[in-house]
N, C-alpha and C positions, 0 to 999 in steps of 0.2 A: 501673535501668541494665542494659540486657542483657552477655553476656558474649561475649567474641569466641569460638566456636568454630572447628574445626580446619577444617569445612567452609566457613566464611565465608574462612578464612585462604586456602583452594584454590581460591573464587572471586575470591579479590581479586590470589593469581599469576596465575590466567589469563586475568584483565582486561588486566593489566601486558604479561604476554606478548605477547595479541592488540594491544594499545594501540603496543605497539614495533612488531610486525609493522607494523600500517599504516602509521605512521610511515615505517617503511624504504622500504613499496614507496609512496609519494607522494612519498620523497626521490630513490628513483629513476625516479622516472618523467618529476618535472619540474623536477629537483637538489636539491643541498645550498643556496644561495643565491636567495631571489628578489626582482626592481627594484622596490622597494614607493615612489612616489611621493609627497610630500608633497602636498595639492590644492592650500593658500592660498600656496606660492610655487612651485611646479615642480621641486623638488630630490626626486634619487633617491636611496635609502637600501641597504645590500647587507642584508639581513636573512634570518639563517639560515631553514631552513623550519622547524627542528623550531622554533622561538620561537613562529616563526605558527600552527603546531595547539596549540601543548602553552597558550600565554596567550595568543595574541592578540595585537593590535596595535594601538595607539591614539596620533594624531597626537604626543604628548606624547612617547612611550616612542622616537621615530625618533632623537634626537638621540645616542641612545644606539649606535649603530650608523654604520660605517665609509659613509659618499659612496657613491653606486653610480660606477663610473670606463667610461665608454663613450666612443668619442670620437662618435658624435653627439650626445649631452648635453653635453659639453665644448663644440663648435658652436653652441649655443645652440636648436636645432632644437625646434621641441612634438611629441609624441606626435605630431599631427595631420600633418607635416610630413613627417617621418619615415618614417610611411605609406604619405601621397604620393610620397616618394620614392622608397619601394620598390616603388608601382605602375611608375611612369617609368621604372624601372631605372636611375637618378640615385646 
């Protein structure tokens, strides 16, 4: 077994600081939450960006997050229809 040296601990702390800076920058750029759509049902969920980065998200994980609430989703529009509506200005 190898011993953990102070150099190793320093590298680990540096990695953690760098990782945290990266996560903060991504959240600043893309927002605290992302809309993740379950492909099998079309349901949308509000997933923290941090969870996406740190854990990765699988379909079975989505049930632990709240459903995404927005008017276009609630009216039953598909993503394609929403894009068409935006292009047409409706």
